[in-house]
N, CA, C and O of each residue as an XYZ file, in Angstrom:
588
protein
N     120.518    107.086     30.411
C     120.358    106.795     31.815
C     119.181    107.624     32.333
O     119.054    108.793     31.969
N     118.311    107.039     33.182
C     117.157    107.764     33.705
C     117.591    108.928     34.584
O     118.685    108.918     35.147
N     116.730    109.922     34.696
C     117.046    111.048     35.564
C     116.557    110.765     36.979
O     115.664    109.948     37.198
N     117.168    111.464     37.929
C     116.774    111.344     39.324
C     116.200    112.689     39.724
O     116.908    113.696     39.731
N     114.917    112.707     40.057
C     114.266    113.948     40.434
C     113.520    113.739     41.739
O     112.574    112.953     41.797
N     113.935    114.431     42.778
C     113.223    114.383     44.041
C     113.183    113.003     44.664
O     113.901    112.093     44.249
N     112.342    112.867     45.654
C     112.167    111.611     46.347
C     110.711    111.195     46.236
O     109.820    111.906     46.701
N     110.470    110.055     45.626
C     109.119    109.514     45.524
C     108.886    108.608     46.723
O     109.608    107.629     46.913
N     107.905    108.920     47.515
C     107.588    108.075     48.661
C     106.467    107.135     48.244
O     105.400    107.576     47.818
N     106.714    105.850     48.370
C     105.719    104.858     48.002
C     104.564    104.865     48.991
O     104.748    105.140     50.177
N     103.386    104.563     48.495
C     102.246    104.412     49.398
C     102.428    103.129     50.197
O     103.140    102.217     49.777
N     101.778    103.072     51.351
C     101.836    101.861     52.173
C     101.296    100.668     51.395
O     101.792     99.550     51.538
N     100.279    100.907     50.574
C      99.695     99.829     49.774
C     100.715     99.285     48.774
O     100.819     98.071     48.592
N     101.463    100.171     48.129
C     102.466     99.738     47.150
C     103.597     98.980     47.826
O     104.070     97.973     47.301
N     104.034     99.454     48.982
C     105.106     98.774     49.723
C     104.653     97.376     50.131
O     105.370     96.396     49.932
N     103.465     97.298     50.697
C     102.923     96.004     51.126
C     102.774     95.060     49.938
O     103.103     93.878     50.040
N     102.284     95.572     48.817
C     102.101     94.741     47.623
C     103.435     94.230     47.103
O     103.549     93.061     46.734
N     104.437     95.086     47.071
C     105.755     94.687     46.562
C     106.381     93.617     47.440
O     106.877     92.608     46.940
N     106.359     93.837     48.746
C     106.959     92.861     49.661
C     106.215     91.527     49.610
O     106.836     90.465     49.633
N     104.879     91.586     49.541
C     104.083     90.353     49.490
C     104.333     89.584     48.197
O     104.469     88.360     48.217
N     104.393     90.298     47.073
C     104.628     89.626     45.786
C     106.021     89.006     45.748
O     106.200     87.889     45.264
N     106.997     89.737     46.260
C     108.357     89.201     46.294
C     108.415     87.968     47.196
O     109.055     86.976     46.847
N     107.765     88.023     48.331
C     107.715     86.893     49.273
C     107.102     85.672     48.582
O     107.638     84.567     48.671
N     105.972     85.882     47.891
C     105.312     84.764     47.192
C     106.225     84.155     46.136
O     106.268     82.935     45.978
N     106.955     85.003     45.411
C     107.873     84.494     44.385
C     108.982     83.677     45.043
O     109.358     82.620     44.535
N     109.503     84.156     46.160
C     110.549     83.413     46.873
C     110.013     82.056     47.336
O     110.689     81.036     47.204
N     108.805     82.055     47.873
C     108.202     80.785     48.298
C     108.039     79.839     47.107
O     108.315     78.644     47.218
N     107.592     80.374     45.968
C     107.414     79.548     44.767
C     108.737     78.946     44.311
O     108.773     77.836     43.780
N     109.817     79.681     44.519
C     111.146     79.194     44.144
C     111.759     78.306     45.224
O     112.781     77.659     44.992
N     111.140     78.273     46.400
C     111.655     77.454     47.497
C     112.900     78.024     48.160
O     113.754     77.274     48.632
N     113.006     79.368     48.198
C     114.178     80.008     48.801
C     113.754     80.955     49.916
O     112.599     81.375     49.989
N     114.706     81.281     50.779
C     114.468     82.208     51.887
C     115.376     83.411     51.686
O     116.596     83.273     51.593
N     114.772     84.595     51.619
C     115.523     85.800     51.284
C     115.130     86.978     52.174
O     114.159     86.927     52.929
N     115.920     88.033     52.054
C     115.616     89.333     52.639
C     115.226     90.240     51.485
O     115.834     90.189     50.415
N     114.208     91.075     51.700
C     113.686     91.923     50.642
C     113.626     93.355     51.173
O     113.014     93.616     52.209
N     114.271     94.284     50.450
C     114.298     95.686     50.865
C     113.784     96.574     49.741
O     114.032     96.315     48.564
N     113.071     97.614     50.117
C     112.550     98.591     49.171
C     112.990     99.973     49.642
O     112.775    100.336     50.799
N     113.610    100.747     48.740
C     114.027    102.110     49.064
C     113.384    103.094     48.101
O     113.019    102.731     46.983
N     113.244    104.361     48.544
C     112.747    105.403     47.653
C     113.909    105.976     46.846
O     115.034    105.489     46.954
N     113.653    106.987     46.052
C     114.696    107.510     45.163
C     115.844    108.168     45.910
O     116.916    108.365     45.338
N     115.643    108.511     47.174
C     116.720    109.064     47.991
C     117.526    107.998     48.702
O     118.442    108.315     49.461
N     117.196    106.724     48.465
C     117.895    105.625     49.121
C     117.403    105.343     50.524
O     118.012    104.562     51.255
N     116.294    105.978     50.905
C     115.727    105.772     52.245
C     114.930    104.478     52.290
O     114.116    104.208     51.407
N     115.164    103.694     53.306
C     114.459    102.423     53.445
C     112.966    102.686     53.615
O     112.550    103.366     54.553
N     112.167    102.143     52.704
C     110.717    102.326     52.736
C     110.002    101.065     53.220
O     108.903    101.142     53.769
N     110.626     99.910     53.015
C     110.031     98.653     53.442
C     111.083     97.563     53.471
O     112.027     97.565     52.680
N     110.908     96.636     54.389
C     111.859     95.531     54.512
C     111.143     94.349     55.130
O     110.274     94.508     55.988
N     111.520     93.155     54.680
C     111.012     91.940     55.314
C     112.068     90.844     55.182
O     112.753     90.730     54.165
N     112.176     90.053     56.226
C     113.114     88.935     56.246
C     112.321     87.652     56.418
O     111.561     87.492     57.373
N     112.513     86.746     55.477
C     111.855     85.447     55.598
C     112.564     84.648     56.689
O     113.793     84.678     56.761
N     111.824     83.936     57.539
C     112.466     83.117     58.558
C     113.458     82.142     57.917
O     113.118     81.416     56.982
N     114.674     82.140     58.432
C     115.704     81.255     57.912
C     116.604     81.899     56.875
O     117.598     81.301     56.463
N     116.267     83.124     56.439
C     117.130     83.810     55.465
C     118.439     84.185     56.156
O     118.467     84.441     57.360
N     119.517     84.216     55.381
C     120.832     84.532     55.933
C     120.839     85.916     56.570
O     120.336     86.875     55.985
N     121.406     86.020     57.763
C     121.497     87.309     58.441
C     122.361     88.298     57.667
O     122.029     89.482     57.596
N     123.457     87.835     57.089
C     124.352     88.719     56.337
C     123.632     89.347     55.145
O     124.015     90.418     54.673
N     122.601     88.684     54.670
C     121.866     89.172     53.510
C     120.926     90.329     53.833
O     120.386     90.955     52.921
N     120.726     90.620     55.106
C     119.880     91.760     55.472
C     120.483     93.036     54.883
O     119.840     93.733     54.097
N     121.717     93.330     55.272
C     122.369     94.551     54.778
C     122.590     94.510     53.278
O     122.482     95.537     52.607
N     122.896     93.344     52.749
C     123.138     93.242     51.309
C     121.876     93.548     50.510
O     121.954     94.187     49.460
N     120.718     93.106     50.988
C     119.475     93.416     50.270
C     119.221     94.925     50.269
O     118.791     95.485     49.260
N     119.483     95.569     51.387
C     119.305     97.023     51.473
C     120.294     97.733     50.555
O     119.928     98.683     49.864
N     121.543     97.275     50.547
C     122.558     97.882     49.677
C     122.220     97.696     48.197
O     122.450     98.596     47.390
N     121.677     96.536     47.840
C     121.284     96.296     46.450
C     120.184     97.273     46.035
O     120.237     97.847     44.947
N     119.196     97.459     46.896
C     118.112     98.401     46.604
C     118.661     99.822     46.484
O     118.278    100.563     45.579
N     119.547    100.196     47.384
C     120.159    101.524     47.404
C     120.940    101.789     46.112
O     120.809    102.860     45.519
N     121.739    100.832     45.680
C     122.523    100.995     44.448
C     121.624    101.074     43.228
O     121.859    101.891     42.338
N     120.602    100.241     43.174
C     119.680    100.266     42.037
C     118.994    101.626     41.938
O     118.858    102.177     40.846
N     118.563    102.164     43.072
C     117.924    103.478     43.073
C     118.932    104.579     42.788
O     118.619    105.538     42.083
N     120.127    104.453     43.322
C     121.138    105.491     43.166
C     121.689    105.614     41.761
O     122.026    106.712     41.318
N     121.783    104.506     41.060
C     122.320    104.517     39.702
C     121.241    104.414     38.632
O     121.491    104.721     37.466
N     120.047    103.984     39.018
C     119.001    103.772     38.022
C     119.282    102.583     37.134
O     118.789    102.495     36.010
N     120.083    101.669     37.654
C     120.473    100.455     36.934
C     120.286     99.263     37.849
O     120.338     99.397     39.072
N     120.070     98.105     37.264
C     120.105     96.904     38.089
C     121.538     96.723     38.583
O     122.481     97.192     37.944
N     121.701     96.058     39.693
C     123.061     95.835     40.187
C     123.840     94.933     39.241
O     125.067     95.018     39.185
N     123.164     94.084     38.508
C     123.848     93.264     37.489
C     124.421     94.189     36.404
O     125.585     94.058     36.026
N     123.599     95.121     35.908
C     124.056     96.056     34.877
C     125.172     96.948     35.418
O     126.112     97.269     34.691
N     125.079     97.344     36.667
C     126.146     98.135     37.278
C     127.459     97.361     37.228
O     128.502     97.927     36.899
N     127.412     96.085     37.549
C     128.609     95.247     37.490
C     129.210     95.190     36.104
O     130.430     95.240     35.944
N     128.345     95.083     35.089
C     128.820     95.059     33.699
C     129.517     96.375     33.366
O     130.584     96.381     32.753
N     128.916     97.477     33.768
C     129.500     98.786     33.469
C     130.818     99.006     34.216
O     131.744     99.622     33.688
N     130.891     98.503     35.437
C     132.129     98.655     36.205
C     133.272     97.869     35.572
O     134.434     98.257     35.692
N     132.948     96.769     34.901
C     133.986     95.960     34.253
C     134.726     96.758     33.180
O     135.885     96.468     32.883
N     134.068     97.755     32.599
C     134.688     98.551     31.553
C     135.598     99.657     32.063
O     136.233    100.355     31.272
N     135.664     99.819     33.369
C     136.502    100.869     33.951
C     137.917    100.361     34.224
O     138.126     99.153     34.337
N     138.881    101.262     34.331
C     140.224    100.837     34.747
C     140.144    100.149     36.112
O     139.328    100.521     36.955
N     140.988     99.154     36.318
C     140.939     98.341     37.536
C     141.010     99.182     38.806
O     140.275     98.912     39.756
N     141.867    100.184     38.847
C     141.999    101.012     40.049
C     140.701    101.762     40.347
O     140.308    101.889     41.506
N     140.043    102.256     39.310
C     138.780    102.977     39.497
C     137.701    102.010     39.978
O     136.984    102.293     40.938
N     137.594    100.870     39.303
C     136.587     99.869     39.685
C     136.781     99.425     41.125
O     135.828     99.402     41.903
N     138.002     99.075     41.480
C     138.276     98.621     42.844
C     138.006     99.715     43.863
O     137.498     99.446     44.951
N     138.346    100.949     43.511
C     138.079    102.067     44.414
C     136.595    102.270     44.647
O     136.163    102.500     45.776
N     135.816    102.187     43.582
C     134.371    102.335     43.728
C     133.777    101.225     44.589
O     132.925    101.475     45.442
N     134.232    100.012     44.359
C     133.667     98.872     45.099
C     134.074     98.866     46.577
O     133.526     98.093     47.362
N     135.009     99.701     46.955
C     135.377     99.827     48.371
C     134.487    100.834     49.104
O     134.561    100.964     50.326
N     133.654    101.537     48.354
C     132.757    102.519     48.955
C     131.677    101.801     49.755
O     131.159    100.771     49.323
N     131.338    102.346     50.923
C     130.250    101.733     51.700
C     128.958    101.684     50.876
O     128.635    102.634     50.163
N     128.248    100.607     50.975
C     126.937    100.383     50.374
C     126.959    100.124     48.878
O     125.924     99.770     48.314
N     128.101    100.286     48.211
C     128.153    100.042     46.771
C     128.349     98.548     46.534
O     129.283     97.940     47.056
N     127.459     97.972     45.743
C     127.565     96.548     45.427
C     127.174     96.303     43.983
O     126.289     96.963     43.438
N     127.846     95.351     43.381
C     127.517     94.921     42.028
C     126.886     93.533     42.048
O     126.685     92.928     40.994
N     126.580     93.034     43.216
C     125.983     91.708     43.345
C     124.556     91.761     42.792
O     123.761     92.577     43.258
N     124.210     90.927     41.826
C     122.874     90.960     41.237
C     121.771     90.737     42.274
O     121.951     90.028     43.263
N     120.629     91.368     42.011
C     119.478     91.245     42.902
C     118.879     92.596     43.254
O     117.876     92.661     43.966
N     119.482     93.681     42.764
C     118.932     95.013     42.962
C     118.361     95.523     41.652
O     119.011     95.435     40.611
N     117.138     96.060     41.701
C     116.446     96.513     40.497
C     115.811     97.879     40.765
O     115.144     98.058     41.784
N     116.011     98.850     39.857
C     115.376    100.153     40.058
C     113.908    100.117     39.657
O     113.481     99.264     38.879
N     113.151    101.052     40.198
C     111.762    101.237     39.808
C     111.652    102.620     39.192
O     111.992    103.618     39.828
N     111.173    102.681     37.946
C     111.075    103.946     37.217
C     109.617    104.333     37.020
O     108.756    103.483     36.792
N     109.360    105.621     37.112
C     108.044    106.168     36.801
C     108.263    107.244     35.748
O     108.874    108.275     36.030
N     107.770    107.011     34.545
C     107.949    107.951     33.432
C     109.415    108.321     33.232
O     109.741    109.488     33.012
N     110.298    107.328     33.308
C     111.725    107.540     33.091
C     112.464    108.166     34.262
O     113.656    108.456     34.161
N     111.769    108.375     35.367
C     112.377    108.963     36.559
C     112.510    107.876     37.624
O     111.585    107.094     37.843
N     113.654    107.834     38.274
C     113.882    106.825     39.305
C     113.026    107.128     40.529
O     113.144    108.193     41.135
N     112.163    106.181     40.885
C     111.293    106.332     42.040
C     111.801    105.535     43.227
O     111.359    105.751     44.356
N     112.722    104.616     42.985
C     113.255    103.801     44.070
C     113.875    102.534     43.540
O     114.161    102.411     42.349
N     114.079    101.594     44.440
C     114.670    100.327     44.050
C     114.289     99.238     45.019
O     113.890     99.501     46.153
N     114.415     98.017     44.559
C     114.161     96.856     45.406
C     115.405     95.982     45.363
O     116.020     95.803     44.312
N     115.764     95.444     46.517
C     116.913     94.570     46.609
C     116.545     93.277     47.295
O     115.848     93.276     48.310
N     117.011     92.185     46.745
C     116.736     90.862     47.293
C     118.058     90.134     47.458
O     118.911     90.169     46.571
N     118.224     89.473     48.597
C     119.460     88.733     48.841
C     119.185     87.485     49.660
O     118.383     87.491     50.593
N     119.874     86.414     49.283
C     119.765     85.174     50.034
C     119.672     83.940     49.159
O     119.846     82.821     49.643
N     119.399     84.129     47.878
C     119.292     82.994     46.963
C     120.352     83.169     45.872
O     121.308     83.923     46.051
N     120.186     82.478     44.751
C     121.128     82.656     43.633
C     120.885     84.020     42.987
O     119.857     84.656     43.221
N     121.839     84.455     42.177
C     121.685     85.729     41.458
C     120.370     85.767     40.693
O     119.607     86.728     40.798
N     120.111     84.720     39.927
C     118.924     84.676     39.085
C     117.647     84.662     39.922
O     116.671     85.326     39.573
N     117.647     83.914     41.020
C     116.461     83.867     41.878
C     116.229     85.213     42.551
O     115.095     85.686     42.614
N     117.299     85.836     43.057
C     117.152     87.161     43.675
C     116.521     88.144     42.685
O     115.633     88.916     43.047
N     116.987     88.110     41.438
C     116.446     89.021     40.422
C     114.984     88.706     40.094
O     114.176     89.625     39.960
N     114.639     87.455     39.965
C     113.238     87.093     39.685
C     112.326     87.585     40.792
O     111.226     88.073     40.532
N     112.786     87.455     42.023
C     112.002     87.904     43.176
C     111.867     89.427     43.156
O     110.786     89.960     43.405
N     112.957     90.120     42.861
C     112.923     91.588     42.793
C     111.957     92.058     41.710
O     111.164     92.972     41.939
N     112.017     91.440     40.533
C     111.117     91.839     39.449
C     109.651     91.564     39.799
O     108.769     92.302     39.360
N     109.379     90.521     40.578
C     108.012     90.267     41.035
C     107.542     91.415     41.933
O     106.386     91.832     41.855
N     108.427     91.916     42.772
C     108.085     93.057     43.621
C     107.829     94.311     42.811
O     106.883     95.050     43.084
N     108.669     94.556     41.811
C     108.503     95.724     40.932
C     107.162     95.640     40.199
O     106.452     96.640     40.093
N     106.818     94.470     39.700
C     105.548     94.304     38.986
C     104.368     94.620     39.899
O     103.379     95.203     39.456
N     104.465     94.241     41.163
C     103.383     94.514     42.115
C     103.255     96.005     42.397
O     102.144     96.501     42.586
N     104.371     96.729     42.430
C     104.309     98.182     42.629
C     103.583     98.816     41.450
O     102.761     99.714     41.629
N     103.886     98.350     40.254
C     103.234     98.897     39.054
C     101.730     98.669     39.094
O     100.959     99.561     38.739
N     101.303     97.479     39.524
C      99.878     97.182     39.637
C      99.248     98.069     40.714
O      98.181     98.643     40.496
N      99.896     98.184     41.862
C      99.366     99.011     42.955
C      99.259    100.471     42.519
O      98.300    101.161     42.866
N     100.244    100.933     41.762
C     100.240    102.315     41.283
C      99.037    102.559     40.359
O      98.373    103.592     40.452
N      98.768    101.600     39.473
C      97.649    101.759     38.532
C      96.311    101.742     39.249
O      95.379    102.421     38.818
N      96.193    100.990     40.324
C      94.914    100.874     41.013
C      94.655    102.027     41.976
O      93.533    102.188     42.454
N      95.677    102.831     42.267
C      95.488    103.944     43.195
C      95.487    105.294     42.484
O      95.245    106.320     43.119
N      95.752    105.312     41.180
C      95.752    106.596     40.452
C      94.559    106.730     39.548
O      94.410    107.746     38.869
């Protein structure tokens, strides 16, 4: 499991690139979603809502990003790992505020260290994940061009 060290604050350029790339991927898929980006401390660094995206998905996208950054796992992988726990433990964890196993949250790692996460909500599990990975790829490109 990756280590969590400090709080990496994304540059404005990286945040803008991630949100724009995720938006373009959502448009290419023909879906309307909410996209959230958090730093390694779970602090909201960027957010955008496509017109027509579900209102309930606003908080869910933020929670997905928060969980991905907090665990250093995609929310899909978190769900798989929770399945291996005793039912009482799993149910207890899932009752915690902001904890979600709904796919669409992806961590962003820098040299094996969690730098943050992106969460997408409003489409299917697979579409949310594709959109999130498009955002992550844009952060990586922005990082390379600014260092």
